[in-house]
N, C-alpha and C positions, 0 to 999 in steps of 0.2 A: 425319625422313620424312615425305611427305604420300602416301604410297600409292601406288599405280599412275595414271599418267596421263600428259597430253602438252596440246600446242599446236597450235592449226590455223588458218590462215592462208590466203587466198587473193585473188581477182582486187577482192573488196571491200575495203571501209574498215573491216575488223575483225578483230579477234584473239580466239581463244577460248582458255580454258585449260579443261584437260578431264580430268575424273577418271574411273577404271575400279575399277568392282567384279568382282573377278576369280570370286568366290563365285555371283554372279547374271548376270553375263554383261551387265552394263548400262552405259551410257556416260551420264555427266552432264555438264554443262557447270557451270564453277567460277565463271566470271566472263569477261566479253563486254568488249573492250577499242577503245574509236574509237580509229581513226586518221587525223591529219591528209591522208594522201592516201591514194588507193586503190592498193591491189597489195602484196602481199606474197609475194616468190618462193621463202622457205624461212625454216624457225624450226628453233631447236635449244635443247635443254635442257641447262644443265651437269652433270656426273655427279652434284654433289651435290644437285641438284635444289633448290638456292635460287635461280638466276636462269636466265633466258632471254633468247635473242638473237633479233630478226626482221633479214631480207634484206629491203628496200624497195623497189618499182619507182622509188621518188622516189631514189634514190642515197642514203639513210640507213639507217645501222644501226641499231635500238632495243633497249636492253637494259631489262629490267622482273626486278621480284621474282615469283618462283615460289613459291605458285600462284596468288597473288590478282590480280598483272599490275599492281602498282606501279610508275610508269614511274620508270625510277632515270637513262637516259644516252640522249643521239641522238649516235650519232657520225657525224661529217662526213668525209669523206677521197674517196670516190669520184666520179667527174663524170657516171656513167650508172648507169644501174638496177644494184642488188645482186642478186646469181644467187643467192650462198651464204651462209651462216655454219655455223660448225663449232667446237665447244669441244675442247680437247687431253684428253683423260680424266687424264693424268697432274698436269696442275699447274691447269688451268681456263682456259689462253691461249685467247683467242676471234680466230679471223680469220674474214676477208669477202673475197667475191671478187665483182665486179663486171664489167657488158657491155664496160668501156673497158679489159680487161686490166689490170686493177692487183688486187692483194692488199694487205693489212691486218692486222697482228697489232696487237691489242690485250691490253694486261697491266691490267685493271679490273676490280674487285670480285673479285680471288683470293680462293679459298676457304683457308681457315686450314691452313698447313702446306707451302704453295704455294712455300715461299723470298723470303715477303716481310721487308721488315726497315724499320727504321724511315726508312731513307734515301728509301723508296716512299711514305712517310706511314701507314705502320702502327705505332703505337707496340708497345712491348715490353709481353707480356703481354694483348694485345688478342684474341687467339686462344684464351684459358683457359676 
């Protein structure tokens, strides 16, 4: 675990990962990420705090390692701006929705123990 924290995005072309020190009630910026296009409608951190996703106004869902912000994937499906992203707590499945009234479900970078198997590209013993 990386302690308390989160991710922030807004109308500009940046995302920031944040750390929170509950003892001193202070907030710190862990990393600032430059986006190729401005506008973030939503961000979500997966329950295991290893991955986060952003919903971009450019219709892309971007997936990053948390908390450092290493880019992992850019997901293309929606035809208009993404409005929201969310991870299902039970297994880490990612959902995205957009202004074009589409919803997408993404089974990517699932956490260990989430029902993955070798047919999905996860070798036996990879989660030990």
